[in-house]
C-alpha positions, 0 to 999 in steps of 0.5 A: 500499499502507498504511504500516506505521509505529508512527504509524499504530498507536500509541495517543495517549490516554494516562494519564501521570504527573508525577514529583511526583505522590503515588505512592498516587494513581498507583497508584489511577489504574493500577487505575481505568484497567486499565493495567499502566504509564504514562509519566512526563512533565515539564511540557513533555511530555518523557518522564522515566521510566515507572511500572509495577505492578512498580515499585509493589510497592516501595511495597507492601513499603516501607509494610508492612515498613518503615512509612516515608512513601510518596513520589512517583512520581519515587521509584519510576519507572524511567528512562531509558526505551527508546523508539521513533520514530513513523516506525519500521516495524512489523516492526522493532518486532516484532523489537525486541519479541521481542529485548527481551521488552517489552510496550510502548514510549513513542513519542517524537518530538523529545524529546516523548512522542507515543504509546505502541505495544504488541504488540497494535498490532503484531498489528493491523497484521499483520491490517490488512496481511493484509486488504488 
């Protein structure tokens, strides 16, 4: 039987940001890639945060109401970040998605970002399992 582990269904080609990236550049990349959030990593690929469209709403408010200088990703990202391990089974992950109302989780192995898994990935795993 095929393995139903996160590692088998996670995305590994991710758009990532660094904490010192200009937040407007991050906003442009989110729009360009059609994504709703991206992991934030340091120079050793350690996950240090996540930046989402919701986080970027603060940039819009700050710019329009307060006319303050717009900062860097590290000023707006959410940290710490809830993660999952690559060897987590898909069924446990599905329960976690339901319980925590998340869209995605970064996948971390030995402290390093190795991928991202979404609710859609769980559905793909379920279809693969039923098609066996």
